[in-house]
C-alpha positions in Angstrom: 0.1 0.0 -0.1 3.1 2.3 0.9 4.4 1.5 -2.8 0.8 2.9 -4.1 0.9 5.9 -2.2 4.3 6.5 -3.8 3.3 6.2 -7.2 0.3 8.8 -6.6 1.9 11.5 -4.6 5.8 11.3 -5.2 8.1 12.7 -7.7 8.6 9.4 -9.7 5.0 9.2 -11.3 5.1 7.8 -14.3 3.6 10.0 -16.1 6.9 12.3 -15.4 5.0 15.0 -14.5 6.5 15.4 -10.8 4.9 16.3 -7.7 3.7 19.9 -8.8 2.1 18.6 -12.0 0.8 15.3 -10.4 -0.8 17.8 -7.4 -2.5 20.0 -10.5 -3.8 17.1 -12.1 -5.4 15.8 -8.7 -6.6 19.6 -8.4 -8.4 19.5 -11.6 -10.2 15.9 -10.9 -11.1 17.5 -7.7 -12.4 20.5 -9.2 -14.4 18.4 -11.9 -16.3 16.4 -9.2 -17.1 19.7 -7.2 -18.4 21.0 -10.8 -21.0 18.1 -11.3 -22.1 18.4 -7.5 -22.7 22.0 -7.9 -24.1 21.6 -11.2 -27.0 19.3 -9.6 -27.5 21.7 -6.9 -28.1 24.7 -9.1 -30.0 22.5 -11.5 -32.8 22.8 -8.8 -32.6 26.6 -8.5 -36.2 27.8 -9.1 -37.5 24.9 -10.8 -40.9 24.8 -9.1 -41.0 28.6 -8.9 -43.9 28.4 -11.4 -45.9 26.2 -9.5 -45.3 28.2 -6.1 -46.6 31.5 -8.0 -49.6 29.5 -9.6 -50.3 28.2 -6.1 -50.5 31.7 -4.9 -52.5 33.0 -7.6 -55.1 30.6 -6.8 -55.0 30.4 -3.3 -54.0 34.0 -2.1 -53.5 34.8 1.6 -54.2 30.8 2.3 -50.9 29.4 2.9 -52.2 25.9 3.8 -54.2 25.5 0.5 -51.0 27.0 -1.1 -48.7 24.4 0.3 -51.2 21.5 -0.3 -51.3 22.7 -4.1 -47.7 22.8 -4.5 -47.5 19.6 -3.2 -50.1 17.9 -5.4 -48.7 19.4 -8.6 -44.9 19.0 -7.4 -45.1 15.4 -6.8 -47.0 14.9 -10.2 -44.0 16.4 -11.8 -41.5 14.6 -9.7 -39.4 16.5 -7.1 -35.8 16.2 -7.7 -33.7 14.7 -5.1 -31.1 17.2 -3.5 -27.8 15.2 -3.8 -26.3 12.0 -5.7 -27.5 11.1 -9.0 -30.5 12.7 -11.4 -33.6 11.1 -9.9 -36.8 12.1 -8.2 -37.2 11.6 -4.4 -39.4 8.6 -3.1 -43.0 8.6 -1.5 -41.9 8.8 1.8 -39.6 11.9 1.5 -42.4 13.7 -0.1 -44.8 13.0 2.9 -41.9 14.1 5.3 -41.6 17.4 3.2 -45.5 17.8 3.3 -45.8 17.6 7.0 -42.8 19.8 7.4 -44.0 22.5 5.4 -47.7 22.3 6.8 -46.4 22.2 10.2 -44.3 25.7 9.4 -47.3 27.1 8.2 -49.6 25.9 11.3 -46.4 26.8 14.1 -45.9 30.2 12.4 -48.7 32.2 14.6 -47.7 30.7 17.8 -44.3 31.6 17.2 -45.5 35.2 16.2 -44.3 35.0 12.8 -47.7 34.6 11.0 -47.2 33.5 7.2 -49.3 35.2 4.9 -47.9 33.5 1.4 -45.3 31.2 1.1 -43.6 32.9 -1.6 -43.1 35.6 1.0 -41.4 33.8 4.0 -38.4 35.7 5.2 -35.2 34.6 6.6 -36.7 36.0 10.3 -39.7 33.9 10.1 -37.6 30.9 9.6 -35.2 32.0 12.7 -38.6 32.7 14.6 -40.0 28.9 13.8 -36.3 27.6 14.8 -36.4 29.5 18.1 -39.9 28.3 18.7 -39.3 24.5 18.0 -36.3 25.0 20.2 -37.2 26.8 23.2 -41.1 26.1 23.2 -41.3 22.5 21.5 -38.0 21.4 23.0 -37.5 19.6 19.8 -34.4 17.6 19.4 -31.8 19.1 17.1 -31.7 16.7 14.9 -35.6 17.0 13.9 -35.1 20.7 13.8 -32.2 20.1 10.8 -34.2 18.3 9.2 -37.1 20.3 9.0 -34.4 23.4 7.9 -32.6 21.3 5.6 -36.7 20.8 3.7 -37.4 24.2 4.0 -33.9 25.4 2.0 -34.5 23.0 -0.2 -38.1 24.5 -0.8 -36.8 28.1 -1.0 -33.7 26.7 -3.8 -36.7 25.2 -5.9 -38.7 28.2 -5.4 -35.6 30.5 -6.5 -34.7 31.9 -3.2 -31.5 30.2 -2.3 -29.8 33.0 0.1 -32.9 32.6 2.3 -31.3 29.9 4.5 -27.3 29.5 4.4 -25.5 26.5 4.8 -23.0 25.2 7.3 -21.3 27.5 9.3 -22.9 30.4 8.3 -26.4 29.3 9.3 -25.0 28.5 12.9 -23.5 31.4 13.3 -26.7 33.3 12.0 -28.3 31.5 14.6 -26.0 32.1 17.3 -26.4 36.3 16.8 -30.1 35.5 17.2 -29.2 33.7 20.6 -30.1 30.2 19.3 -27.7 27.4 19.7 -28.0 23.9 18.3 -25.9 20.8 19.0 -26.1 19.6 15.5 -26.2 15.9 15.3 -23.7 13.6 14.1 -24.0 10.8 12.3 -20.4 9.4 12.7 -20.1 6.4 14.8 -17.5 6.1 17.2 -18.2 2.3 18.5 -17.8 -0.7 16.3 -21.5 -2.2 15.7 -20.7 -5.0 13.4 -21.6 -8.4 14.9 -18.0 -9.8 15.0 -16.5 -6.3 15.8 -19.0 -6.9 19.2 -18.1 -10.6 20.1 -21.0 -12.3 18.1 -20.3 -14.9 15.5 -22.6 -14.2 12.6 -22.0 -18.1 11.4 -23.3 -19.4 14.8 -26.6 -17.0 15.0 -27.5 -17.5 11.0 -27.0 -21.6 11.6 -29.3 -21.8 14.4 -32.0 -19.6 12.7 -31.6 -21.5 9.5 -32.7 -24.9 11.2 -36.1 -23.1 11.9 -36.7 -20.0 9.6 -34.6 -20.6 6.6 -35.8 -17.7 4.6 -35.0 -15.3 7.6 -31.5 -16.9 8.1 -31.2 -16.2 4.3 -32.1 -12.6 4.8 -29.3 -12.5 7.6 -26.8 -13.9 4.9 -27.5 -11.4 2.5 -27.2 -8.6 5.3 -23.8 -10.1 6.0 -22.6 -10.6 2.6 -24.1 -7.8 0.9 -24.5 -5.3 3.2 -28.5 -5.2 2.7 -31.3 -3.7 4.5 -34.3 -5.8 6.0 -36.8 -4.8 3.6 -34.2 -5.0 0.5 -33.8 -8.9 1.7 -37.7 -9.5 1.7 -38.4 -7.8 -1.6 -35.1 -9.3 -3.4 -35.8 -10.9 -6.5 -32.3 -12.8 -6.5 -32.3 -13.9 -10.1 -32.9 -10.8 -11.5 -30.4 -9.4 -9.1 -27.5 -11.6 -10.2 -25.4 -9.7 -12.9 -22.7 -11.8 -12.4 -19.8 -9.6 -11.1 -22.3 -7.8 -9.0 -25.6 -7.7 -7.5 -28.1 -5.1 -8.6 -30.2 -4.1 -5.7 -33.4 -1.9 -6.7 -36.4 -3.4 -4.7 -37.4 -1.9 -1.4 -34.5 1.0 -1.5 -34.7 4.0 0.4 -36.2 6.4 -2.5 -36.4 3.8 -4.8 -32.7 4.5 -5.1 -30.7 1.5 -7.1 -27.5 0.2 -6.5 -24.6 -2.2 -7.5 -23.1 -4.7 -4.8 -20.2 -5.8 -6.1 -18.6 -9.6 -5.7 -15.5 -9.3 -3.4 -11.9 -9.5 -4.7 -11.2 -12.3 -2.0 -11.5 -15.2 -3.4 -12.7 -16.7 -0.3 -15.2 -14.3 0.6 -16.4 -14.4 -3.3 -17.5 -17.7 -3.2 -19.3 -17.3 0.0 -21.4 -14.5 -1.6 -21.9 -16.3 -4.6 -23.2 -19.2 -2.4 -25.6 -16.9 -0.4 -26.9 -15.7 -3.7 -27.4 -19.0 -4.9 -29.0 -20.3 -1.8 -31.8 -16.8 -2.2 -32.4 -18.0 -5.7 -33.3 -21.7 -4.5 -35.7 -20.0 -1.5 -37.1 -17.5 -4.0 -38.0 -20.4 -6.7 -40.8 -21.2 -4.3 -42.2 -17.8 -4.2 -44.5 -17.1 -7.1 -43.2 -13.6 -7.6 -39.5 -15.3 -7.1 -38.9 -13.0 -4.0 -36.9 -13.9 -0.9 -40.0 -14.2 1.0 -42.2 -17.0 2.8 -45.0 -18.0 0.3 -48.2 -16.5 1.3 -47.1 -13.6 3.2 -47.3 -9.8 2.2 -44.7 -7.2 2.7 -46.3 -6.1 5.8 -46.6 -9.6 7.5 -43.0 -10.8 5.9 -41.7 -7.7 7.6 -43.6 -8.7 10.8 -42.5 -12.1 10.8 -38.8 -11.2 10.3 -39.0 -8.8 13.1 -40.5 -11.8 15.4 -37.8 -14.6 14.5 -34.9 -12.0 15.3 -36.4 -11.3 19.0 -37.1 -15.2 19.4 -33.6 -15.6 18.5 -32.3 -12.7 20.6 -31.0 -10.3 18.1 -31.6 -7.0 19.9 -29.9 -4.6 22.1 -32.0 -5.2 25.2 -31.7 -6.8 28.2 -31.8 -10.6 27.5 -30.5 -10.5 23.7 -27.1 -10.8 22.2 -26.6 -7.1 22.3 -26.4 -6.8 18.5 -29.0 -5.4 16.2 -29.8 -7.0 12.4 -28.5 -3.4 11.1 -25.4 -4.3 12.6 -24.5 -6.7 9.9 -24.7 -3.9 7.5 -21.9 -2.1 9.6 -19.9 -5.3 9.5 -20.3 -5.6 5.5 -18.9 -1.9 5.7 -16.0 -2.1 7.9 -14.7 -5.4 6.0 -15.3 -3.7 2.6 -13.4 -0.9 3.7 -10.4 -3.3 4.8 -10.7 -5.0 1.6 -10.2 -1.7 0.0 -7.2 -0.6 2.0 -5.4 -3.0 3.9 -6.3 -1.3 6.9 -8.9 -1.6 9.7 -11.9 0.5 9.7 -11.3 3.6 11.9 -13.8 2.9 14.0 -12.4 -0.1 15.7 -9.4 2.1 16.9 -6.7 -0.6 15.7 -4.5 2.2 14.0 -3.7 5.8 15.2 -5.9 8.1 13.0 -2.7 10.0 12.1 -2.3 6.8 9.8 -5.6 7.4 8.0 -4.7 11.2 7.6 -1.3 10.9 6.0 -3.1 8.4 3.3 -6.4 10.7 3.2 -6.9 10.1 -0.8 -6.9 6.6 -0.2 -9.0 6.8 2.6 -11.9 8.7 0.7 -12.0 6.7 -2.4 -12.3 3.7 0.0 -15.1 5.8 1.8 -17.0 6.5 -1.2 -17.1 3.2 -2.5 -18.2 1.6 0.6 -20.8 4.6 0.7 -21.9 3.7 -2.8 -22.4 -0.3 -2.3 -24.2 0.8 1.2 -26.7 2.5 -1.2 -25.5 6.6 -0.8 -23.7 8.6 -3.0 -21.6 11.1 -0.1 -18.4 9.2 1.4 -19.3 11.1 4.5 -22.5 8.9 4.8 -19.9 6.0 5.4 -18.8 7.4 8.4 -22.2 6.4 10.1 -20.8 2.6 9.5 -16.9 2.9 9.8 -16.2 6.3 11.1 -14.1 9.1 10.2 -10.0 9.8 10.8 -11.4 13.0 12.4 -14.1 11.8 14.7 -12.3 8.8 16.0 -9.0 11.3 16.0 -11.2 13.4 18.5 -11.9 10.3 20.6 -8.4 9.3 20.7 -7.6 12.7 22.3 -10.6 12.2 24.9 -9.1 8.9 25.8 -6.0 10.3 26.1 -7.3 13.4 28.3 -9.0 11.0 30.5 -5.9 9.0 31.3 -3.9 12.0 32.3 -6.6 13.5 34.1 -6.7 10.1 36.3 -3.1 10.6 37.0 -3.1 13.9 37.8 -6.0 13.3 40.4 -3.8 10.7 42.0 -1.2 13.3 43.2 -1.2 12.3 46.8 -0.1 8.6 46.0 2.4 10.1 43.3 3.8 12.0 46.4 4.0 9.4 48.6 5.5 6.8 46.0 8.3 9.4 45.2 7.6 9.2 41.6 9.3 11.4 39.3 7.7 10.8 36.1 5.2 8.4 34.4 4.9 7.3 30.9 1.7 6.0 29.5 2.8 2.8 27.1 1.5 1.1 24.4 -2.0 1.6 22.7 -3.3 4.0 25.1 -0.4 6.5 24.7 -2.1 6.8 21.3 -5.3 7.3 22.6 -6.5 4.0 21.3 -9.1 1.8 23.0 -7.5 -1.1 25.1 -7.9 -4.8 23.5 -10.2 -7.3 25.1 -8.3 -8.6 28.1 -5.3 -6.0 27.8 -3.8 -4.1 30.6 -2.8 -0.6 30.7 0.5 -0.5 31.7 2.5 2.9 33.1 6.1 3.1 33.6 7.5 5.5 36.3 10.7 6.4 37.4 11.1 6.6 41.4 13.4 9.3 43.2 14.2 6.5 45.7 14.2 3.0 45.3 12.5 1.6 48.5 10.3 -1.3 49.6 7.8 1.1 50.7 7.7 3.2 47.3 7.7 0.0 45.6 4.3 -1.2 47.5 2.8 2.3 46.7 2.9 1.5 42.8 0.2 -1.7 43.8 -1.7 0.9 45.4 -1.6 3.2 42.4 -2.3 0.8 40.0 -5.7 -0.1 41.9 -6.5 3.4 42.1 -6.0 4.1 38.7 -7.8 1.0 37.5 -10.9 1.7 39.4 -11.1 5.0 38.5 -10.4 4.3 34.3 -12.7 1.7 34.7 -9.8 -1.1 33.1 -6.8 -2.9 34.9 -4.3 -0.8 35.1 -0.3 -1.9 35.9 2.0 0.5 37.3 6.0 -0.7 37.1 9.3 0.7 37.9 11.3 1.8 35.0 15.0 1.0 35.7 16.3 2.1 32.0 18.4 5.3 31.6 16.5 6.3 28.3 12.6 6.7 28.0 10.9 3.6 27.2 10.6 3.0 23.6 6.8 2.2 23.5 6.2 5.2 25.8 7.9 8.2 24.4 4.6 9.2 22.8 3.3 10.4 25.7 5.1 11.6 29.2 3.3 13.0 32.0 5.1 14.5 35.3 3.5 15.5 38.4 3.7 19.4 39.1 6.5 20.4 41.3 8.6 17.5 40.3 10.7 19.9 38.0 10.4 18.3 35.0 8.0 18.5 32.0 5.6 17.0 29.2 7.2 15.5 26.3 
């Protein structure tokens, strides 16, 4: 993998461009990608303006009727998606948009910003609505974010792009009006894949297969291809098989089809092929060729699926295995990232985040591919499954800071033990989570080596273990140099005359 990186960014690029030329080439490619995205976004500017104006003409000063007319006509024309490939949104999202627009109009009088015509909604009215939803209705920040996103998209299609700014500009605007929203984050910081949580998918799937073969096959398809529950139920395996990939189009979010490629790993590819053939054999028993129990409708099949999951403990609550079916999709994402890069997913915390940041281009391309095979277009979405270097980098700092604070809180014991310097070693020194059964090891240098001071190290170990919630070993370091694996972090108690390196 290192050689690959050198070929891409090094001065010995086979094209002969050199580092500067290669950088210009890569920047040009990046600008094209951004340009295509901007074109998709701006293509929606004013696309529904005629409908909104007609709604106002037909129902002047009646915003609810205006919204109803807009939704009826716009849905027949097809409301374009905000991101991704050129497509229209699904029925579920149309319903969400309708509910949000209606709710905004109904809440406006109570929020002291009544709306007379939807064509004239101002930025001040939007801010008043956000304040009302935050301070009076106490809605979750994620709910408010989604409502604002829907309103912003509505304004764009009306030809009024600047009513609600985006990103930091929008947050700063809210702050100036005394509104602070804690933005939701879809970046996971904990592994949710079954294997990564200590649950063997093979054993669970085999147990389910003995009683409910169709649902067991659903789990296998989730594991091997990252499918959602509904996608499994509506899957037509014979139609989906495209030799080098499976085509997923039925039951997807927004009706958006995607391709899930067969693995480049021969062993996994063989298992994927076996899973698909299993699905085909079961689908042959269904009159429509679907991976469902014959005679069950979509709703009853989904209910049956939930029943089986509960029956075999596939839930996170008390008495369950601690995993959910969607965790197999997480496992698929983590496995795919490792297959593409050769590195464990950031969420697993097995490598320092600096490693991923140094190889940012490879990581970004892998995350985009993971995102696409999961049914999305943006690499950021894959962060919900495998996390990101920035998110996990923050977690490293948090873990390390907690360890330092725990050591500092034991100042009295440090003095009693006559400790001169402490080194936090191993994975803990990098802020990485400890592996199962691993002890955190701290090495100390003592001012005086006496039995009383050495005995205090056991007391200190126990005290730190209780505070940090995992076993800690504090041992005396007799070397003249700093420990080779403890040079990353060194903690010195205040007043000892040394510093932190």
